N, C-alpha and C positions, 0 to 999 in steps of 0.2 A: 532462039531461047529452046527451041525444039531438039537443033544441034548439042547446045549443052548437056539436055535431061539427056541423049542418047549416052553421050558422054562419061556421065553420072553414072546411067547404069553399069557399062561396060566398067568403070573403074570399080565400081563394087563385086560386079562379078570377078575383074581380076582379085582383088582384095580376098573375096571368098574362094578362088579355086587356086590363086596364086599361078595366073599363067605366066612365065616370062617375055611374052612375045609383046605386053601391054608398054605402051609408050606413058613412062608416067610422068618426063616432064611433059609433054605436048599437053595434057589432060591439066597437069598444076597451072602452065601459061595462060591455059584456056577460061582455068577458073578466076585468075587474078586478072583476064582481059574482060573478062566480064563482069568484077566487079569495079572495074573501073569505068566500064561503057557505060554505067547507069550514071554517074554522072553526067557522062554526056548525052544521053537518051533522058534524062526525066523532067518532066515537066511540074511534077509537084513536088516542091521543095520541103512542105510541113507533112508528108507522109513518114511513118516512124519509123526507124532502120527494120525493126523486128516484119515488119510489115512487108519489106522489100527482100530480092533475094542474097543481099549481102550474107545473113548468119550462114545461108545455106553453101554460098561460096564459100566463107571461111573454115567452113567446118572439112568440105571437099580437101581444101587446101592441106590443112592439117592432118586428115586422115592418109594423103599421100605423102606427108613427111615421115608420119611414124613409121607407114607399112615401107617406106624405102629404107628407113633406118634397120627396120628388122633383116630386109634382104642383102642388106651393105655386111662386109667385112667388117671385123671390129677394127676402129681407128681410122674407117675410109669415110668420105664424105662421099656420097651421093648428088647428081646431079641438079636436083630440083633443091635440095638443102644450097647447094652453090646458088643457083637463082636466086633464092630466096636471100643470100649473105652480098650478092655481088650485084643484082640492080636495086639495091637499096628499099626494100619490100617493105619491110618494118616500119623502116625511117618515113614513106609514105602515108601507111595506115595510121603511125602516132601525131603525122599534121592532120588526116581525116579527122581522128578522132578528138584534136586539139579543137579542132573547128566544130566540131559535135553537128555534123552535115551530115546525111540528115539528122535530124532528131531520133537521140539513143545511140549513135554512132561512136560516142565515148564507150558506154557499156561494151557493146559488141566488140572494141577492140582491146579493152585492157582483159576482156576472157578471153579473147585469140592466145593473147600472149601471156595470160595462163596458164591456159592448157597447152601449150607449145612448151616453155619452160619446163611445165611438169611433166609431161608426156616424153620428151626429146631424151634420149641417153646420154649421147655426147653433151661433153660441155659449148656453149654458147654466149655464157656471158662475156668472155675477153675479146669478141671478133667488136671490134667498133661500129657496124655495124648494127647490132644487138643493141650492145649497151648505152648507145648515145640514146637511142629511141624509149629505152627504159627511161633513161635520166626522164627526157620530155616526159613521159607520160606520170612520174611521180611529180612531177611538177604542176599537174592539173591538179590538185590539192585534193581532200577527203570527201568531196560532195555526191559519188557515188560510192558508198561505205564498204557495202559487200563484193563490190567488184575490184575496192582496191586492194580490201583487205587479201581477197584472195591471190592479188598480183604482191605483193608485200610477204605474203605469208611462202609463197612457193620461194621470193629471193633470195629470205633468211635460211631455207632448207637449202637450197644451194651453196650457200655463201659458207653453212657450216659444214659442207662436205668438202667444200672447194675454199678456204680462208683467202687465198688469195687474191680471189675477185673481188675481197670487199671494194677496196680502193675505187678499181672501173664502177662501180653502182654508186660511190658514194658521193661519186665528181657532181655536183651543182652549182645554181648561181646561186652570186650571191651581191648584195650593191649596198656599199657601205663608203660614206667617205665621198662618193663621185664617182668609182670605179667599178667598173664592173670584173670580178674576180674571173668569170667565166664569160664568155660571151654566148649570146643564144646560137643555138645550133644553128646552120646553115647548111641546107644538101648540096653536095656538091655534084648530083647528078641526078637528073628525074626522067624518071622513066614512062612516066604517064600525062599525057596532058588535062591539067583539070580543066571545068569550068573558068568565066571569067568570077562569077559570085563566090566560088569558094576561094580562088584565088586571091581575090580584095578581101574576103572576109579573113583571111590567115594573114595574110600584108597589112590588116587594122589589128590584130591581134599584137605582131609583133612591134608595129609603130606603138602602140600601149605601154607597152614592156620600154621600148625605146626614153619613152617619156618619163616614167617611175626614174632612170637613170638620169635626166636631164632636172628632173626636181633635185635632186639630190647634190648635183652641182651646182645649183642656182642658191644652195644655202640652207634648205628646206631638211629638217631634222628627224631624217628617213634611214632608218635602215631594217631591210630582207632581211630574213635569212634563209641560208643554202635550203633549197627544197632537193629532197633527198631520202632516200631510203628510211634516217632517220626521223625527221621530221615529218614523214608522213606516220612514222611510226605511232607517234608523237602525239599529233591528232587524232589519229585514230584510239587512241588510248581515253581521247576526250569526249568521245562516242557518247550519248544518251543510251544506245543499243548493247545493253551488257555483256550479250555477247560477241559483241564485235569489240569491246572493251575488253575484254577477257582475251580474246584472239591476239590481240594489237601486243597486250602487256608478257603475253607468251612466247610472242614472236622476239620481242625486243630483251627479253632476258636469252632466248636462245642466239640472240643475235651477240650480245655483250658478255657470253661464257665461252665465246671461241678463245683458245688459248695459244692465237697466232701472234708472235711477235708485230708485225706488221699492221695484220689487220685491229690488233688492240691500239695499238700508237694512232691510226685512220680514226678510229673512232674517237679515242680522248681527245684528238686536237684538232680534227679537221670536218666533225662531223655537228658539231654543234649540241651532243647528247650533253653536256655534263652544264650548260646555261639553261636550255631546254625541260631539263629534270627539276633544276632545282628551281627555276622559273614556274613551274607546274603544283611546285609545294607552295611557294609562296603566293599564285594566285587562290588557289584553297583555301590557306589560312584567314586570306584577306575578304574570301566571303563568308568568312563563320558569319553570325549574327554579333554584332557588340551589344546587345542586351542577354544574352544567353546566359544561365544560370552557372556558374561554375561548378557549383554543388554537382551539376548535371555531366561532369566529366568523371569525377567518382564512380556514377553508376554504370557510363558507358562498356559494354560490354568488351573486348578483344576484338579488333576489327582486322581480318586477313583480304587481304587486294581479290582472292579469290572469291569470296562469299561477302562482299560486300555490296550490300543492298537487297540480300536474299531475306532478310529478316519482314515480315510486314507490320512491327510495330513502328511507333513512330511515337514515343512514349511524350517529347518535351519540343521546345521549340527548337531547332536548328541542329537536328540529331542529325538529319540525314547531310548536312553539311559538316558535323565535326565527321562521324564515320568516310564523306569523302576524302576527307584531310586524312587521317589518320588512317584507312586503306593505302593511299598512296604512298603515306611513309613507311608504312611496310612492304610496298613494293619497293620502292627506293634501298630499304635494309636488303632484302633479297637480291637485288639487283647487284649491289656493293659486294654483297657475301660471294655469292656466285663470279662475278665478272675475274678477270685476271688484275693484279696486280697495280698493273698501269691506269686500266681501267678505274677500277676500287680506287686508287686514289686520286684522281684528279675529281671521279663525282662526288668525294666525298669532303674533300676541299672547295668545293664549288657550294655545295650546301649547306657548308659551314660559314663560307662569307654572305652569302645571299639570305639564307634563311637565319641561322643561329645568330651572327653579328648583325646583318640586315634589318632582320623583323624581328627578330623574338624577344632580342637586348634592350631595345627600346621600351617594350610592354615590360619588361620584366623592373624596369629602371623608373616606370614612371612613380610616381605619386597619388594617382586613383586608385581606392583599395578595391574596386570593381577590379580597375586590370590588373592590378597586381593576384590578386586572387586568380583571375583568371589566365593570365600568362603561366603563375607557377604551378597551377594544375596542368597547362598544356606542356612545362617541362618536365611536369612530372609521365603523364603520359610520354616523351621517348625514351625517357629512359628502363621504361616499362619494356617501351617497344622494340630500341634499337640492338641489336646482335652484333653485326656485321663489323671482323676487328677495325677495318679503317675508319670507318663511320665512328663507331663507338670511342676509337682514339682521339677524332676531332672535338666529340661533344664533350671527351672529359677534358679536352685541352680550353673550350671553350667556356667550361663550366668554375674548374681552378688553376687554369692559367700554366705557367710554365715553371713556376718558382720549385728547387729544387731543396729549400735551406732553413732550417729549423725555424719558426714564427718568434719573434718579439714581440713583451706587451705596449711596450713606447710605438712600435711599427703600427699595431691594429689601435692606440687610441688616436696618434697624429699624421694618420693618411689623408693627403689630399685630395686624391683621386684613388678612392679605397677598390679592390676589385670587384669583380660579379660576386666572385665566392666571399670575400668579406662581407658583403652589402645582405646577401643570403642569410649568414649566419646573425647578423644582425635583427635580420628580419623574425628570427625564431623567438626572441624577445622583445617582439612588436606589444606596440601600444594597443593596438587590434588582437584579438585572443585567435579569431577565424585566420589572422595573416600566420601568426607561432604556431598553430597548430598545421596547418595546409605547407608553412615549410617546412618544420618538423617532418611529417611525413614525407614532402620530397627527400631530406637525407638519407631517411630510413630506404624509401627507393635504390638512393643513390648507391647503399653500401649492398645492394645486391647485381651488381655489376660485378661482373668477371674482367676487373681491371685492377691490378696492385698499386698503383697513383692515388687512386681517390683515399684509402687510408692512411696510406704514407705520408702524401699532402696534408689531409687532416686532423693523422694524428699520432702516429707513428713517429713523425722525427723528433718530434721534442719529445719523443721516449727514450732515444736510442743512448743516450748517455750515462741514463739512470741515475740523472742528481736530483730524482727526487728522495733518494736514501738518505741517511742519515748519515756518517761515516766519523770513525774517529780522527785524532790527529794524524793517526799513524798513515790514513787513506781507508782503514777497511770501514764500515757499517758498523753502529754502536749494534752494541750486543742488548738483546731483549729477550724477554720473554713468552713462552708461547704453552701459559699454563692455561689448562682447559677452562678455569674458574675466572674467566677476566673479568667478568664483573659480580663477582660476588659481594661486591662491597655495596653495590647498589648505583643503582642512577643518577643518586642526589650528590653522586661526589664526582660528578664528568668534569667539574671543571678540572681537576687534576688528572684528567686523563689526558698524555702527551697530541692526540689527535684534538685537541682543544688550542696549540699553538698554532694553526695552521689560519695566514691570514698577519701575523706578529711576527717579523722575520727578526725582530730584536733580542726576541724569545727563544731559549736552547731548552728543550727539557732532555733532562738525563734519566731514562725509563729505566723506573728498578720496581720489583715485584718480592713480596714474599716468597723468599727461597724459590729463586730464578735460578732456570738453568743456565748454564753458558748457552750460548747458540751460535751456529757454525758463522763461518767467515760471511760466506754469500747466503741470501733467503736461498729457501727450501725450493729446488725446483718441483713444480708443480705434482707431477707424477711419484714423488716422495713423499708429499704434503700429507698429511695425517687427512683425510678428507671428512672425516667425522667433525674435527676439531675447526674446520673451514666451516662446515655445513650450519655446526652450534652457531658459529660467531654470526651468522645471520639471523638463523631463526629467533635466537635470544636478544635480537637488538631490538624489537619493538618487545614492551613489558607487557605483562600477561592483563593488568589493567585497560589496554586499550586492543586486546585482540578480541575480534568479534568469532571467528571462523569456528571455533569450536562450539558455540552457543548454536549454531546452525547446521549440526554434524556433517560440514564441510572437511574434504578430503584435504591435507597438511600439505607440505612444497611438493610431496610424491607426483601430485597433482598437475604438477610443471615438467615433469622430469618428462615422458616421451617428447611433448612437444618440443623442450631445448635438446636431446638427442637425435629428432630430424633434423632440426635446423644444425646443429654444431657438424655432423656427419657430410652434409652440405656443405657448409664453407670449407668444411675440410678437404673435400675432393676439389672444391673452386680454387683453392690456397695449395694445392698439391704440388704447379708449376711455379711458386711463385719465390722460391728459394728462401723460406722465411727459414731460420733458426729455429735449432729443438730446444735451443736453451738459451735463457737469458745471457746477455756479454758480458763477460768477466768485469769484473768492477777494476780490475787493476790497467786495462785497457779502454776506460773510462776519463774522459778530462775530469781532474779534482777539481772543487771550488767553484765550478756553473752554476750560474743562478738558474733553477728550474721555474720553467713558464709550463703551462700544461697545452698550450694553444691556443687558439681562438675558439675554435667549435667544444673543445671539450671544458673550456673554462663558460661557456655560453650555458653547456651542459647543467653541470657543475653550480654556477649562479640558479640556472631554473630549477633544479633539484631541489637547493637549498630551500626554497620559497615556496614549495610543494604543501605548506598549511595554507597558505594564503593564497592560493590559485586555484582559476576555476578546476573542473574532476577531470576535462576534456583535456587541458594542455598537461595536467601530470599522468594522464594516459600516455600520454603520446611521448613525455620527456621519459618516462621511462621502459616505454617500448624501445626507443632508439639505443638509450642505454644498457637494454638487455641484447640486442644484436650486438654493439660491439664487445659485448664482454662474450660473445659467443663465439669470437673472430679465434684460431687457434696459435693467435702469436704472442709469446714467452713473456715479454716487457708488456702487452697490452693485458694479460692473464693476471702479471704480477701487480698491476697499477691497480688495476678493477676489480679483483679478486680474492687479493691475499691480505685479510685484516691484521696480520701480525708485523705486516712494514715497519720497520722505524723509519718514519720520517725528517726529512732535514727541515731547519727551520724554514716557515713560510709557503710551505706547500702542503698540498690536500688530496686525496683520493679519495675515488666512491665511499668505499669502509667510512673516511674520517669524517665528509659530507652529512651519510647518512646518520652517524652519534649526533652531531649537532643538529641534526634534525629533531631524533628523538629527545636531546636536552632540551629543546625548547619545548617539544608536547608537552613532558612530566611538569612543566612550570606550567603550562597553559591548562592544561586537564582537571586543574583546582578551582580554576576561575569557569567553568563550564558547568553548569545544574545538570543532575540524571544526565550526567556525560555517557555512561553504556547503554540506557535505555534509549536515548536519543540517537546513540553509535549506530544500534543493533537496526533500529527501524531506517535510519539511513540506507544501510548494508540492506535491509530487506525492499527497498527502495528500486534501490540499483541492480537488482535481480529478479525485480518485477514481480516480487512473492506478494508485495499491498498493493494497491494501487497509490496514485501521486494525492499529497493534501497538502496542507497549509506550508509556509515555509518555514521550517526548523530552524532556532537560534543559532546560530555558529556552523551551519551547515556547511559551508567553505571549508572551516576546517575538519568538520567529522567525513566529509567524502576526503580530503588528504589523507587524513590516519589510514582508511580503508586501502587507497591504495598504498600509502607505506607497507604496510601488511601485508600484503600481494606481493610488491616488488620485493622485499625483502624474502620471501617464499620462491619468488622466480632466482633471485640470483644464488640462493640455496641449492636448487635445482640444476643450477648451470654449474657451479661451483662442482658438486657430485659428478656430473655429467664429464666434464673437462677435466676432472682430478682423476676418472676412473675410468677410461673411455671405450678400455675394451672390458670393463667387467660388466656384468649382467644388471639389466636397472631393476636392481634390487636396495634404496636406499636405505639408509640408518632410520633409525626412527628421529621423531621430532624430540631433543631432549628437554624442549620447553614445555 
């Protein structure tokens, strides 16, 4: 030991004075022999490695290697590094670390490998005598999280610099179907003699692994994932230590962002990256308590994988489990977004199969009310959080299917195996108002996704032929009047209005008005339509006998203009790349005589809207909110169908405006049967606004709340029509003519 001490002092002096005559190779081999002689000379097998000379020998060996590299010309290998590579020094170290003898040896070996790979500038991982020991160390498991994290972080950095190294590091062992895909490493050369106790311990470990292989061949259903860099990173992502988890996730993102075809293919196909990422998401979902209140998902703040667990608040049971699930989902979204297309598609498809179809779909299709509410709330969370294009595509296909043709009413009524989308639409009209509301909220969130297939499948397919427009026998649509005094005859004669023929295909109404002016051959485009007339049409729908906002000195429809303008321009920016037409499709190119069906989704919304005087306040708010969102999209067919009050309708067709007229007609008949209608209506409005405390139940309260929602909805539609008809004009809406 005295000789080794003098050699160490000489080495330190050589490093500091840069004397060229120091024999670095001799010093290196002496330190290596000093380390291995410990196993021949020790008598205390329980003495920790930190209390021996092993850490010091390893440090001296590393210092020699680093110093030697600095002295060598670029691209040349020094004698110490050649000794390290040729005599399988690293393989012996990995074997000693695997045996964990003396106690703590595994930690020392992991640290030595990490420092060696980090401090050496020349590439080492392509050498067999380097990457095979690295593979063995990665198979040790994540028990020593800090040391293992240092090793995998260095590996990810080196692979980022030289992506071609990834296949070398990824190779691991897999036991599946009774076959060893990669046989355990057997050293070809032994440079030191180890004591019998160590040799027996190593042999016992190897025999144990062979027995595991034998279990699979004996019929035991056992599949062990390949132990490699990716599996180590995924294991570290599950650590209870927050710093280790974040560091592992950062390095996994670094690894998967490598834009190299060979590396991307290796990660997508040979590393178990995809099933491990998706399986962890499924495990976190299964860990959420079944008793959790679905309403808590609505109050859960957006979770980021970097900040998950940073809040000390735990306001409800299961919050930490929910946050862990959505944090991993956010991480998966980041991974798919930043990965090359090969990896992104593979991960997204695996997540779709394992989680969307395998876990979430059975939950969505169950009959339990609590289960439906919870799974729908989770689905809404997915829609809010997923933005990676490949993952978004899988989510849209999962929700809407791949159908690309217009819907038919008979197909909806006679589906033996309805799609997930059809069942979600049906749930918007569920017996449980709570289920209806949460499903409507889901569709409202769905429209925020930057994917044109959502609107195309749910709404636009059935509007393409514009068969809702009444046409004359010559093929042009019927002439109609655009008089501003459309309702000067009063709502008492609504039975003569052409909009009351919807739902009666055998009735064909020939529109006629006093001094009707000839109409153009096609409906007026939105940019040429008189915005004042359109705004007036919606504002004048609700008669003065049923309006309350003026009594409370509230603003008119202009209070909705600012919000509508912001959302409209957001939608305009999102849809600018969707190749939507700037004007409605010419009627000459549309199929004449085709029967119009608004589609399952619009049918559900119109049916719900028609019942707004008889359904709860919360349902009415959500139905009108979804319709407002649809009306804000800048598609000419959608604008025409939802916001043109002068559209001549074909027999049996209805639009948003015609449904509202029917609701107003029903309201005018029922007002007469409600005592103190205006006084009670004002009271209900004040209660809803929080101006007066809640009191006794008011007679006809559902009807009165429906009237208030109806008034506000018409004001909102007027604001939307103004914003869309004059999008470039200053936000100075015309006055309310009513």
